[in-house]
C-alpha positions in Angstrom: 11.2 8.2 0.1 13.9 7.6 2.6 12.4 9.7 5.4 9.7 8.5 7.8 6.3 8.5 6.2 2.6 8.1 6.8 0.8 6.2 4.0 -2.7 5.5 2.7 -3.9 3.5 -0.3 -7.3 3.2 -2.0 -8.5 1.1 -5.0 -11.9 1.0 -6.5 -13.9 1.6 -9.6 -13.1 4.9 -11.3 -16.3 6.6 -10.0 -17.2 9.7 -8.0 -17.8 7.4 -5.0 -14.1 6.4 -5.0 -13.0 10.0 -5.3 -15.3 10.9 -2.3 -13.7 8.1 -0.3 -10.3 9.5 -1.2 -11.2 12.6 0.9 -11.4 10.3 4.0 -8.0 8.8 3.2 -6.5 12.3 2.9 -8.1 13.3 6.2 -6.7 10.2 7.9 -3.2 10.9 6.4 -3.3 14.4 7.8 -4.3 13.1 11.2 -1.1 11.0 11.2 1.0 13.6 9.5 0.1 16.6 11.6 3.6 18.0 11.0 2.7 19.0 7.4 1.8 22.7 7.2 -1.9 23.4 6.5 -1.2 25.3 3.3 0.8 22.3 1.9 -2.0 19.9 3.0 -4.6 22.0 1.2 -2.6 22.3 -2.0 -1.7 18.6 -2.1 -5.3 17.6 -1.3 -6.7 19.7 -4.1 -4.1 18.4 -6.6 -4.7 14.7 -5.7 -8.5 15.1 -5.8 -8.3 17.0 -9.1 -6.1 14.3 -10.7 -8.4 11.5 -9.4 -11.4 13.3 -10.7 -9.8 13.7 -14.1 -9.5 9.9 -14.2 -13.2 9.5 -13.6 -14.1 12.1 -16.2 -11.5 11.6 -18.9 -10.0 8.1 -18.8 -11.2 5.8 -21.6 -11.4 2.0 -21.0 -8.9 0.0 -23.1 -11.4 -2.9 -23.2 -14.9 -3.7 -22.1 -14.0 -3.9 -18.4 -14.5 -0.7 -16.5 -11.5 1.4 -15.4 -10.2 1.1 -11.8 -8.8 4.0 -9.9 -6.0 3.3 -7.4 -4.2 5.9 -5.3 -1.1 5.7 -3.1 -0.5 8.6 -0.7 2.6 9.3 1.3 3.5 12.2 3.7 7.1 12.6 4.8 9.0 15.3 6.7 9.6 17.4 3.6 7.7 15.7 0.8 4.2 14.7 -0.1 3.7 12.1 -2.9 0.8 10.5 -4.7 0.6 7.9 -7.4 -2.7 7.8 -9.2 -3.4 4.7 -11.3 -5.8 4.4 -14.2 -6.0 0.6 -14.3 -7.4 -0.8 -17.5 -7.4 2.6 -19.3 -6.4 3.1 -22.9 -3.1 4.9 -23.4 -3.6 8.7 -22.9 -1.7 11.5 -24.6 -0.9 14.1 -21.9 0.9 17.3 -22.7 2.6 18.3 -19.5 4.2 21.3 -21.2 0.8 22.7 -22.4 -0.7 25.9 -21.1 -4.0 26.6 -19.3 -7.1 26.6 -21.5 -8.6 29.9 -22.4 -11.1 31.3 -19.8 -14.2 30.8 -22.0 -13.7 27.0 -22.2 -15.4 24.9 -19.5 -12.6 22.4 -19.2 -8.9 22.2 -19.8 -7.6 23.8 -16.6 -7.2 20.7 -14.4 -3.7 19.8 -15.4 -2.5 23.4 -15.2 -4.0 23.6 -11.7 -2.3 20.4 -10.6 1.0 21.6 -11.9 0.6 24.9 -10.0 -0.1 23.1 -6.8 2.8 20.5 -6.7 6.5 20.6 -7.3 6.5 17.8 -9.9 4.0 16.0 -12.1 5.0 12.9 -14.1 2.7 10.9 -16.4 3.8 7.4 -17.5 2.3 4.2 -19.0 3.0 0.8 -17.3 1.3 -2.2 -19.0 -2.4 -1.5 -19.1 -2.1 1.4 -16.6 -1.7 5.1 -16.9 0.2 6.4 -13.8 0.2 10.0 -12.5 3.0 10.8 -10.0 2.6 14.0 -8.0 5.1 15.4 -5.6 5.0 18.5 -3.4 8.2 19.5 -1.6 7.8 21.7 1.5 9.8 23.1 4.4 13.1 23.3 2.6 14.8 25.9 0.4 15.6 25.0 -3.2 19.2 24.5 -2.3 18.3 22.1 0.5 16.2 19.9 -1.7 17.7 16.6 -2.8 18.2 16.0 -6.5 15.4 14.5 -8.5 15.7 10.8 -7.9 14.9 8.0 -10.4 11.9 6.0 -9.3 11.2 2.5 -10.1 7.6 1.7 -11.3 5.4 0.2 -8.6 2.3 -1.8 -9.0 -1.0 -0.2 -8.0 -2.3 -1.1 -4.6 -3.9 -4.5 -4.6 -6.5 -3.9 -2.0 -6.2 -1.7 1.1 -9.1 0.7 1.7 -11.3 -0.4 -1.2 -14.6 1.0 -2.3 -17.2 -1.6 -3.4 
């Protein structure tokens, strides 16, 4: 992001406790980024928490070590971004073009929900890590938005606000 940003990071075991702590990080991000409209905060928060929760529920360890969940958050003047890392997870097959699961199924709607809440969802594999990239554009018309940029892979946060 080339615009001024507020940032937060978290890394911990892929557990509900880490996802709960992520709520605190998002609240702190919004305290710093009060310029972000409430509807965009709510949509982005829901998308990030849903994606992190999916890591806890669906990610499969690649080895005997447990999976770690890391999240980088950034709020800029016209863009919200999150990177969600499944560290130590087996490679996952993700169908970003798939449709929402039928109503009678209990699961299968999370990815469609995330896609409905953000402007862009990317899923990539880097080394032993699955990486989700979420972006929500706001406050500009389609014509005012910059072209999709090419992003270099980043390492997950080393420490930061960790959960024991």
